[in-house]
C-alpha positions, 0 to 999 in steps of 0.5 A: 499500499503506497504512503499517503503524502499531503505536502511536498516541494515542487521545482518547476522549470519552463523549457529553454527557447532555441537559438536564432540562426545567422545564415545567408543564402548562398545559391547559384545565380543569386548574388545577393541572396541576403540573410536567411536565418530562421527563428528558435523554437519557444520553449514548453510551458509547465502546467498543474493539473488537477486529476481525480485519479492522483490520491496523494503528493507522494510522486514528488517527495523523492523526485521533486524536479519537473522540466518542460521540453525546450525549443530547437535551434533555427536553421537556414533557409528561414527554417524555424526551430520546433517548440518544446513540448508542454509538460502537464504535472498531475496533482490530487484534486484539492491541491493548494500551491503556495510560493515559498513565501506562503502566498497562495498562487492557486488552488485546484478544486475541481477535476481538470483545473489547470495552473500555468506554473512555469513559462517556457523561454521565447525562441531567438529570432534569426538574422533574417529578421534583422534585415532593414534599410540601415542594416543590410547584412545583419551578422547576429541573432538572438539566443534563446531565453531561458525558461522560468524556474521556481520552487513551490510548496504543494498542500492537499486538502482532501475533498470530502462530503463528510468528515468524521472527527473525534478522539483517537480510537474512538471507532472512526475507522471501523464506521468508515470500514462499515459504511464504504469499501474502505479498508483502513487499519483498525486496532484497539489502540490510539493513534492507530489512523495516522493518515486520512482515509477516504470512503465512498458511500452509496445509497438507493439515491445518493453517492458521497465521499466520507473522510476518517480524519485521525484522532483529535486531541486537546491542543490540536489547533495549536499543532499538538499531535500533528493537529494542523496536519489533520485539520486541514483535511477538514477545511473542505468537508461540507458536514462534520459528523462528531463522534463521542466515546461512550465506552466505559474506558473513554478518556473523558465523559462525553460532555467534556469530549464535545467541548474539546472538539468544538473549541479545537475546530473553533480555535483552527477555523472559526468558520467550521463551526458554522458547518452542519454537524452530527453529534453521534455517540460511538461504541455504544456497545461497550458503554457502561450500563449506568451511562446517561447521555442527554439526548441534546448532546448526542443525536444518535448512539451507534456501534461500528462493531454491531452495526446498530443504527448505522442505516439511520446515521447514513441516512442523516448523512445523506440528508445534510449532504444533499442540503449542503450541496444544494446551498452552495455555489459552484466553486472554481479554482483560485488562480493568480494571474501574472500579467506581463510586467510592463516597462522598468525601474532603476534601483539604486543600491547602497554600494553606488551601483545601480540595477535595471529591473524590468523583463524588456530590458532584461531580455534585451541583454539576455537575448543578445550574444555580447561577444558579437560587436553588431549584437552588442550595438543592437542591444545597446540600441534597444536599451536607448530606444525604451529609455533606459539611459534617460532613466539612469540619468534621472536616477543620478547615474554618473560616468563610471557608475556600475550598472547591472541589467540581468547578468550583465555588469558595465560602467555607465556612460552617458550619451554625449 
């Protein structure tokens, strides 16, 4: 049986763009063939896709790197390079994606939801693209752009209609094994269940998913007993079933158990207290003979071992789930859009150097072969055209000051 993994780090990288080609048409009887270098192909993108057939994040635990295909280089005779293949990375439905600063980037809650995780690099232009009245023999082409790379933190929050919540060893695993085809580990000691179990419950006119959440203890909302790891799987449940241990050897009286469970749920997420809930007395078959449980405390007394009143409980679950589904709106994936940044800005550092930050300026440098004098002159022309020289002057740059643009560093020389 494979391990259940609900947190993982993932490194994604878009494919690199292919380089443009420097080529000139050379054919008999064509004395002025001109440049004919083709463009490089664009790199592929990396997409995260929610897939209901994926159960956990286990695939990323030991192999966290995912790469899209790179574009191929351009060739002569205006032959363009092929684009790299996109890569789809399948994750469980209910996966939340954060950056390493904790910001939520996407929340994939429906089967088929997609999010662009890393963009492929743009292919470089071939020298045929630089032909102009002033540049009759372009001897340079653009290099391919490096694909975007980033680390992401993935967190799975199970999507279940019903969450079974209770103290350790209260009979949650026995219950889910009786009302569904789930086969959790069952034993007579606390914390037998160390990971959530899902089961599908089917009745004549309803079908819903039940999650067996590992046992909660007092202080779970503060992280005790791996509380945060367990509680997050309750967040998306439509209905909560609170199991209260009625056994003679229960660790606390029924009223105290309910009080602790409600307090921990409220401390973790106050909105959980607003969810529909069913309070159920569990292990009634081994309850003390003189135990008196008020009707306003426990709605049903069941036994997962004998099956007593389980059909009634399943019927209540189906009713509550149906009402909750009808009342809630359709939830779409949450995705943070990343509009292309426009323009650039100049930052002055404490050491007196200046840095130009902005995609267009960095691209002008990164895509140019700076060992080629013609390419260097073209990069300088592009920077001047978008206003980098003027911006540096306004920022206070003086002749000889160090300027950084991407990986390039040079001494500033103002225009004459």
